[in-house]
Residue, then its C-alpha position, 0 to 999 in steps of 0.5 A: x654527171x658529177x665527178x669525184x676525186x678518190x685515191x687508189x692504192x694496190x698492195x703487193x702484186x697489185x701495186x704493179x697494176x694499181x700504183x698509188x694515184x688520184x682518180x676522177x670518177x663518176x659520183x655514186x661509183x661502188x668498189x665493184x665498179x671501180x675494179x671494173x674501171x681499173x680492169x681488175x677482177x674481183x678474184x684478184x682482190x681479197x680485201x678492200x679498205x675504204x677510208x681505213x675501214x673494211x669494205x665490200x664490192x657494194x660500198x659506195x665511194x664518195x669524194x675524197x675516199x681512200x681505197x686500198x686493195x689487198x690481193x690474196x697472199x700465201x706463205x709458208 
């Protein structure tokens, strides 16, 4: 199986669960698969960016992808 290197970063409260890091993942992994590997529920993530573009759970990651996960936020 081919492995690829991606960088992952959580924002806000997710930064505690997902500190900025570089990971080795299996080729063909999707954003949804990445969240599963990280133990993060899709309900915890409002927005996902891959290489600075808005992504979906089905977005395929490739070698060198930069993934940023943003949680739901509220304010007043």
